[in-house]
Each structure stands twice: as C-alpha cells, then as structure tokens.
C-alpha positions in Angstrom: 11.1 8.6 -3.8 10.3 4.9 -4.2 12.3 2.8 -6.8 9.4 1.2 -8.7 11.8 -1.2 -10.5 12.6 -2.8 -7.1 10.7 -6.1 -6.9 10.2 -5.7 -3.1 8.7 -2.2 -3.6 6.4 -3.6 -6.3 5.2 -6.4 -4.0 4.5 -3.9 -1.1 2.5 -1.7 -3.4 0.5 -4.6 -4.7 -0.3 -5.8 -1.2 -1.5 -2.3 -0.4 -3.6 -2.3 -3.5 -5.1 -5.7 -2.5 -6.1 -4.2 0.9 -7.8 -1.3 -0.9 -9.8 -3.7 -3.1 -10.8 -5.7 0.0 -12.0 -2.5 1.8 -14.0 -1.5 -1.3 -15.4 -5.0 -1.5 -14.2 -5.0 -5.2 -13.9 -8.8 -5.6 -12.7 -8.6 -9.2 -10.0 -6.2 -8.0 -9.1 -8.6 -5.2 -8.8 -11.5 -7.8 -6.7 -9.4 -10.2 -4.4 -8.3 -7.4 -4.0 -11.8 -6.1 -3.2 -13.1 -9.6 -0.6 -10.4 -10.1 1.0 -11.3 -6.7 1.0 -14.9 -7.7 2.7 -14.0 -11.0 5.3 -11.9 -9.1 6.0 -14.8 -6.8 6.5 -17.2 -9.7 8.8 -14.7 -11.4 10.8 -14.5 -8.3 11.3 -18.2 -8.2 12.3 -18.5 -11.9 15.9 -17.8 -13.1 17.2 -17.8 -16.7 20.8 -18.8 -17.0 22.8 -18.4 -20.2 26.1 -20.3 -20.4 28.4 -19.4 -23.4 26.7 -20.4 -26.7 24.5 -22.9 -25.0 20.7 -22.4 -25.1 19.3 -20.6 -22.1 18.3 -22.9 -19.2 15.2 -22.0 -17.1 15.6 -23.1 -13.5 12.3 -23.1 -11.7 12.4 -23.6 -8.0 8.7 -24.2 -7.8 9.0 -27.3 -10.1 12.4 -28.3 -8.9 13.8 -28.9 -12.3 15.6 -27.4 -15.3 14.0 -26.9 -18.8 
C-alpha cells in the first residue's frame, strides 16, 4: 500500500494524473495538474524554522532569502 503522506508518492501520482489528462486532451485538467505540481515544488523548497521564542523564519530557496 502506498503512503499517500509521502511527498514523493504524491508527486508520482500527480505526474501520472497529468499523463491521463494529456491522453484525454483535457487541457483544463492538464493546467490544474501542472499548477498543483508547481505548488508541490514550491512547498518542497520552503522551510519554516522556529528558534526558541523567536518568530518563525521562512527560508525560501527559490528566492534565496529569509522572511
């Protein structure tokens, strides 16, 4: 049984779904799947760090900075 909480499994499933939408020529489905994959990639590059009582810092690799 697949672990659907695993980010790698989720990405594999979304890529399969994308291929289904392409085969069906469902261009709205292709766009939706592509946007979901983009969001998953962005999430994978973002990390939230909490240090003691300090506010959380968001480190975004795609922007190269800290907020």
